[in-house]
N, C-alpha and C positions, 0 to 999 in steps of 0.2 A: 690679851691679844698674842698669841705666841706665834710666829713665823716659824717655820721648819725651812729645811734645804735640802734637797735630793742631789745627788751626782748621777746624772746621767747621760746619754752618750747621744750628740746631737748626731741627727742625720749626717749619711755619708755625702749630700750633697754639698754641705753645707762646710763642715770645719772637720770634721772626724776626730774632732776631738773631746774630751770630756771636760766639759765645764759645769758649772754651778748653776742651778734654776730654781727661781725662788717660786714659792707656794707660799704666799705673803699670811698664809691663814686666815683668810676670808676680811682681810683689813680693804675697806673700800677708798682707793688712793684719790679717787675726784672728788670723796666728800673729805678727805682729810686737807686736800688742797683748799677747799672752799674753806676750812677751819683757817687757816693759818695764811692764804694767801689772798685778798682780795682781789684780785685780777679773775681770780679763779670760779668767784662766786656771778656768772653771767649764766641769762637765760638758754636754752637747748628749744629754741624754735622749727617748727615744723610748717610742711608743705611750702606755701609759697613763698611763707615769712622768713623761710632757710635757704629760697632762695637769692631773695631777696638780699640777705647777709652776706652768702655767697658772691654777689657779682658785686657790693660794694666792696667789700674785704678784696678780692680779686683788682677790681679797679684801681683801688689804694695804693696796691703794689706795685702794678703797673704803671700809674702815672710816675710813682716814685723811679721804680728802675727807667722809663723811658729818661726822665727827666736824668736823671742823674749820666746817663751815656750821652744823650745828643742837648744837654743844655739845660741848665734851671730855670725857672722863670723871674724874672726880675724883682729887686726889691724884695720887697713884705707876702710877695704874691706867691710866691713858694711857700712861706710858713702859714699862709692864712689856707690854699686850700689842703697843706698837710692839716691843718687842727677840724679843718671843716671836716672831713672824712673822720678824724677822731672824735669827735663829739657826737656827728651823728650817727657812728656807730656804738659808741658809749651810751647813748640813751635808749637806742633801739637791743643793746645785748646787757645792760647792767639795770634791773630793777630800781625801785626809790628804796625800797627796804631790799637787802638781803638774801631777808628770810623768804623772798620772795621769788627766787631766782629759779625753784620747783617747778614756779607755771610758766610752759612752755611759751603761750600764747602772747604775745607784744599787746599790751591795749592802745586803745587811738589815743592819748595822750600822749604817750614815748613818741609816738608816729608826730603828735604837734610838736613837741619840744625837740624833737631833731630836725624837722623843720623851719623852728623857729633858729635852733644854732646854727643855722649856716648862712641866714638870710643877712645878719651884720659881716659876716667873711664874705658874701658875695659881695655886697655892700662896697666893701675894700678895694678887693680885686677890681671892679669894673670904675670905682672912684678916686682910688689912691693917684693918679696920676696929675688927675685933675685938682685933687685937695695939694698936691705936693706944688702945683705950676701956680694956683691962684689964690690959695685961703692958707697956707701953711702958716699956724701955730694961732689961727683961726675959726676954730671950728663953728659950721652952722649948728642949727637946732637938732636937725637930723643926723650931724656926724653926732652929736651928742646921744641922741634917741640910741642908736646902732653903738655905740660906746657904752652907750648903761643895760643894753641889750647884751651885748657880748659877754662885760662882764659877769651879769647872771648865769648867761646857761654854763658859761665857763666854771664859776664854782660851784654851781650843782652837779655836770660834769665831773669834775675834778672828785667830788665827798663822792658819788656812786663809785668810780671804780678804785679808788684811794678810799681814805675815811675821811673824818672830818677835820682832822687836825690843820693840812695843809689851806683848806677852804679857809677857817677861821682864821689862821694866820695872815690870809692875803687880806680880809676883810677888814680885820685890823690894821690891816697896815694902810689899807685908804681910808681909813675914820682919821688915821693918825697924818696921815695929809691934807685934812679938810680941817680937824681941830687942834691942829698943833699950837696955834699961839693960847687954847685956853689948857697947856697941858707945864707941869713944874720946867722949871728953868733947866734942869739934867737935860731933857729931853723939849723941850723947845725947839718952834721957828713959827715963822711968821704964818703960817696957814695956805691954803692954795683952793683957788676956786676952783667947780666942780669942772667947767670948762679947760683951767688947766689938767687939772689930772686928768680926765679924759683925753685931751691932746698929747698926754707923755703914756700911758698907758697905752691907747688903742691905736692913737695916729702915727706914735713915734718909734723909733727904733730902740729904745731902753725901757722897753716895760713890757706888755704880753708879746710883742714881736721882734724880742733883744734875743742878745746870744742864745739862750738856751732853746729857744722855741727853733731859732735859725740851723743849730746843733742839731735837732730831733729831725728837721724837716731832710736832709741831706745825710749825716754820715752816722747816726744810729739809725734811723730807718733802715740803711742799703746793708748796715751787719748785722741786724737784726733780721732781716730778708734772708742772707749770706748765710745766719747760722738754719733759718727753714728750712732751705735747701736743702744744707748740709746732713739736717734730722732725714729728711726723705730718701736719702742715699742710704741711711744705714750706718749713720757713722755714731750714733749711740750706743748701739749694740759692739761695734767695731771698737770701741773704746774703752765699753767693758771685758772684751775679748784680750784686749790686746794691754790692760792692765793683769789680767789673771797672769797671762805670758810670763810679765815681766814682775811682777812681786809676790805671785798668790802661794809660788813655792816658800818663801823666806819664813822666820820667821814671825809667826803672828800674821800672816800673809795676807788674809783676810781683810785688815784692817788698812793694810799697805796698801790693798787694793781698793779700798773706798778714798785713800788720799789721792792716790795716780786716778783716780777714774774721775773723780771730781773736779780734779786741777784742770784735767783735760778737758771734763763738761767743759768747764770755766770759760773756754777760747769758743764756745758757740751758746751760751747760755749768761744771759745777767743776772740771771734770781736767783736768790739764795735759795730759798721756798722752793720754787722748782728743781732747783738743783739738785735738793733733799728727797724730792718724792721721786726723781728721773732716777739718780743711781742706789740712792737708799734702800731702794724698795727691793734690790738685789744685795747691798754690800750687808746690810745690815742684818738680814737673818743669816747671811752665810757667816758673819762674825759671829753670832751666838751659835752656831752652830759649832764653832772650834773651840767654842769655852769664855769670850767675851761676857761681861756681864752687859744684858740689855741696855742699863743705861748711859755704858760706855760705848759701846757701838753706838746709838743714837750722838752722841755728844761728839765721837770721830768723824759721824758723816757729815754732821751739822758744820765742823769748824772748817771742815776739807771743801765744801760746798759754800762756802761762804769766803771762802779765799779764792775762789773761782772768779770774782768781779776784781781782782787784782791781779789775775796771769797773763801776760802776754801771749800768745801777740794781740790776741781779742777781748779785751777788759771791759767793761762795767761803763755804761752810756756815759759817767761823770769824767772819763779818762779823755771824751770826745771835745766835751768843752771844758775842760782844763787844759787841752791845748790850742784852742781858741782864745781861751782867756790869756795863756801864756805869749801866745802868737808867735807858737812856732809848730811845727810838723808833728803830727800824731807819733810817728814814728821816733820822735825824740822822748816824747810821755812813755811808750813802751819799753824804750832802753830804761830808764830813769826807774821803770819798775821793776825791772828784772832782777837785780838781787834783794829787792826787800820780801817780793814773791818765793824768791826760793829758799830765802832766810826762814820767812814764815812754814813754809810745806817741808822742810828740812828739820823744823820744830815739832809740827805734828808728827813725821814719821818717827822719831827719835823716842817721841813722846810713847804713841804705840809699841815700839819696840822694846823699849822699855815693860813697860807694862805687859805684855807677852812674855818676856823673860820672867818677869817678876811672878807671873801665873805659868809658868810651864810649857805655855802653847807652842805649836808646831805650827808650820805650813801646811798646804795640800801636800800630796806628791804630783810629782809632777805629770804621772799618767794620766792625774784628773784634771789635766791643765789643757788647754789649745797648744798647740806646737809654733812658736813663734815666728819661726822658719815659712811653714804653712800658711798662717794666717798673714803674713806681711803679704806671702807671694798671691795669696787669695782678693784679698782686702786693702792691702798697701797703696793701691792708685787712689785710696778713699782720702789718703794724705795731702794730694798734689794740690788741690785748690787752698789748702795754708797755707801750703808753701809758693805758690803762686802770689799768695796776697803779701806776705811777708818779701818777695823779692820785689813784688811791684812798689810796696812801702820802702823799699832800698832803693830801688829806681828812681824813685824822687816824686812819683804819682800821689796825687792825692788821696785819703781817706775814702773817699768817696769812688775815684778811678779806683782804687785797688779794691773796693768791697763790689761794685762791678764788673770787674775784671774776674774776681773771684768766681762771682755766680756765672761769669761765661764760661770760664775753663770748668767749672762743675757741672753744666750743660753738655760742653762739648765734649771734655770726657766721658762723660756716662755713654753719651750715644757711642763714639769712636772705640772707645774700649771694648763694648760690646760686641761691635761688629766686626773688629778686630777675633775676638775671643771666639764668635759662630764661626767666622770664615775658619778657623784654626780647628776647632769641633767636630768643622763639618769634612776637613779637607786630611784630616790625621785620625779622626777616630779614636781617639786616646781616652781613657777615663780622667784623665788629666786635666784634658784638654774642654771638654764635656763639664766636669765640676766648674772650673774657672769660667767656663760661658754660664752656666748658671748661676755663679757667683754674681757675675756681674750683672745678670737678669733682674738679682734680688737689688740691685742698686741703681738699676736703671732711671730716670727719670722721666717718665713716660708725662705724655701732656696731663693726664687727673694728678699724677704726683705734683707737679708743676705746679698745678692751678692748688693743690691743698696746701704746698709751703706757703706760695703766693695768699691765701686766707690765713694761715698760720701765723706766719710771718705780718700780717696788718693787725689782728687781733694781737701778737706781741708787743705791738708799738703804742698800744692806745694810752695806757699808765704812762708810758714817757709821753709822751705828747701832750697829755694833760698835765704834769706833774712839771713840762716845763712850759707851757704857758701861764700855769697858775702861779708858777713859782718869780715869774716873771715880773708878777704885781709888786711882789715883796723887795726883788732885785732894784727895779722902778722907783720904789718909794726911798729906796737907800740911795739914789742919783737925784732925786728930786728933793729931799729934804736935807741931807746930808748927814743922815742916822749912822750908814755903815762908818764914817771915820769916827765920827762919835762914841759906839760902842767899840772898835775899836783903839780907842785912847780910855776908854772905862777899861778894856779889861787888863790895858798895860798899867793901868793907876792903879786897878785893885791887887793885883799880884805884886807892886813895888817896883817895878819895870826890871825882875826878875826872870830870864828865861824860862827857868824850871816851873817857876808857878805860872806860867802865861799859858805854857804849855799844858800846864794840867788845867787850867779854867778854859783853855779852849778844849780838848780832849772831852771834858764834862759835858761842853756846851754840843760839843758833834755826838754824841752818844743819846744825849737828850731831845736831841732833835732828830736825831736817827729813831727812838722807839715808835716816834710819830709820822713823820716822813719818809715816803720812797729815798732810797740811796740817793737817786741823782737829784732830786728835789733838796738834799740835805745838802749835797757838795755844791749846789746854789747860792744857798742860803750861807755857810757857814763861809765858805772862800771868799762871800760879799762882805758880810759882818767879823766875823774872827778873825779869817785869814789875816788882815792886813795890821789887828796886833803883832804879829810875827815879825812882818815887814819892818815895823819899826825898831824891833830887836836886832835886825841884821840879818834875819833868816832869809835862806834863797827864794826866792817866789816858789818855784817846782817842789821844794821840800814842805814851805808850809802848806802849799795846794794839796799837796801826799798824805799831808798830815791830818789833814783834815777828811781828807776824801778816804782815809783807810779807819779812823773810829766812825764815820758815816756809817761804815759795812759793817763794822763790829759790834754797833747794835743788836745785829742779829743774831748775837749770842750772848749779850749783857742781860742777866735778868733784873727786874721782873719782867720785859718783855723781851723774849729773845725768841723770836717766830722761828728761826729754822731750826733752833734746838728744839721746839716744842714739837716740828714737822719731825723731826728725827724721834724724838719720844713717842709719839701717835705711830709709827711703826714698829718701834723696837718692844711697845707696850710696857712703857715706865712710866716712871713717875716724870710728869713736864719739870719740875722747879731743880730735881735733881740732876736731870739728862743738861738743864740748863747752866745748873754750877760745874759739873762736871766739863762742861767746853768751853766755859768761861775761864777753867782751871788749864784746858790743854790750849786754849788761844794767849795763854798770858803772856809767852815767849813773842806772839804775835802782836801783842800789844804792846808789848816794849820797842819792836823794832821800828817804828816810826820814831822815836825818842834819836834811836841810833841812828838815824839819817840826817836828822835835822841838825846835832851837835857833830855828825862825820858827812857831811853831802859828799862828798868822793862815792859814796854806794851810791848815788844818783846820778853818775859819771859826772859831776860839779866841779870843773876845774881838778879833771880826772890826770893823775902820770901813771905809768905801769905798776911799779912797785909800791909806792902808797897804797894804787888802789887790790891788789896782792895782798897787801899786809892787811889790809881794810878788811877785805871779805874773810881772809884766811880767820882772823881775830873774833869777827863777828860768827863765824860758824862755830868756833871754839867753844863763844859765849852762851850760845842758843845751845850747845850741847850740854853746857852744865847749867844752863838756865831748867831746862829738860830733865835733866836728872835730879835737882832739886824738886822739882814739880812733881814729879811721881817717886820720890825717893826709893828710885834702885838704881844702879848702875850695874857692874858684874854680880851687886849681893844687894840686901835691902840695906839701906842707907839710912842711919841713925839722924836724929834729929839735928843733934850738933853738926855730923858732917852736910847735912843741906841745908843750913846757915852758912856754912862756910864754902858749899858749892854755892850759894845766890851771890856770898860778895864776890869770889871767884867771875861769876858771870857780870856782874857788874864792873867790875873792874875789865874785863877784854871788850866789852861791847861799849866802854867810854873811852873813845880816841886818847892816845898817850903811849908810845913804848914803855914807862914804867908801869902803869896800871896792866900793861897786857904781860909783861914779866910776872906781875905777881897772879896774874890769871891764871898763866901756865904753869907757874909752879902750885898753884891750889891745883889744879887737873891730875899733878902729877900723882902727888901727894895724897889724892884721893884714890888714884888709880895701884899706889904702893899699898897704901890701907888693906881696899877691897881685896885686891891678889891674895895678900896674905891670907885674910878674913877667909877667902875662898879654898885655899890650898891646908887651913886647917879644918873647913868641913870636910873637906877630900879625905 
């Protein structure tokens, strides 16, 4: 499955520059997405059924857009309407078996299931006030029946759009609640009646309608919608062109383009696999065309795309939930993520640079790339909504209002910029303004594009909504039975109270769960069950939550279930396991980053002061540089195994906080530089 790249001129109307266009060699990207991303295994209905889906998706986005700007529904009602839309759409879009997705017609039984899924939510919206005032804690038979129906429908909807792991985990949690008095002493509890379980999971605010669903129905949905709106302005194409202009000319430029483009795309995409298939269809063939080996090209794209979920200002959905759990503003979480994200991407860029040097690969000539000035003059206005969101967050607005404001800015800017360029083009009649008018027209958010953005936003939110609701059952089990505290205590006891072992066991749990759970669900489970073990050892909460968040995401790069790497392998046309192994190696520096900020929380701006912060960042960057050198086995020349081991020791010294270890690491870097310089001079 070989891809090829041609360098051809873009129409003068758009750019006038020469950029790479992909000819993916017959790769079916829809099929690739369906293979590695369960969210892509949906039906494509036609006729009146398609109209129905469109109406429901647009209505879902319109509901969230309106409530974000003009006031949320009270209590559990916002979450109930949110998950009602989500479950109904899942039953209509996702067949009972993923292999049946090619059947475009929606069967009658799925219409029935979609209707049944709404019933307990309509009941909750209409009765919750009465329940709270007259029978709180004493559910009736009808309440029990509705709660049972809700759980059954939710488990099935989550299974369809995700995989069986999360529903099975939720089912085990429910059985644990009921049969706790029959279990061994280690996990024993007194057991709870069905009425108590239903009251906690369905009618309370610590189960299905807990914090995860609350965040999904507010912040998360609006940021997903914001991303969909940006996509319709042509932001994806602009990001790739901008990445080419910034990095395409440098040593191994196409690989650096992949890193930059995927990192930027992470600001508007929360899925590793989707990110690989979006930017990878362009960057992977481009990397191959200049000499990178296919498995390496696929791995670079996978690692870069996975990091998008930790890249501020718009991170994965788990970041919003983290802010809610910490009781801080989202901006504080995004700020804490800045240095770790930069370390992660710095590590990837350094490694692809060393690999390019090792293979003697060059960048693309500048006349083959978009001109940065021209690109920014024609499309730079697309960055304004991102700047607006950052400004609104800094100004103290909630993430919900920031996302709403970002969408409004996108809509207003689209029309205002087009109108200005149209007037100038008509007035001046110059080729420049005519070109600017046409560029603005390509990004104009017409009513049709707005509707498409609303539809895409709703579709993209379905998996997050179902995962957040379903994982609420697991979280609710922890609060109802006290299981969360027992697991945390067990991890600490198993590690003998040693922080490094506790971190290792927590990392393993996060990666293991990440192989079967979506990132958001994984973070919620591990932050509830495993992160408290780190709290007991004095780790700051934000560092503990970031630790499990990182490793839940890292599961997409960890064989044997490395979905992002396997998607990259599909585009590159190489062995998935080889690509996955290479991705794991490239991400190794990123895997150490969480350990760095646990031992040195100043990197998360915890109790930060200027000079110690600067020292910590500089030494961490040098440490990552040494680690990348050790991983690739190349610096200025080939690095022998003894020198690679020495570089690894130096990296560990720099990554561990302490002036003495920093000096040892810097000395090792200086020694390696001198040895390599002498070796290179002799070769000349």
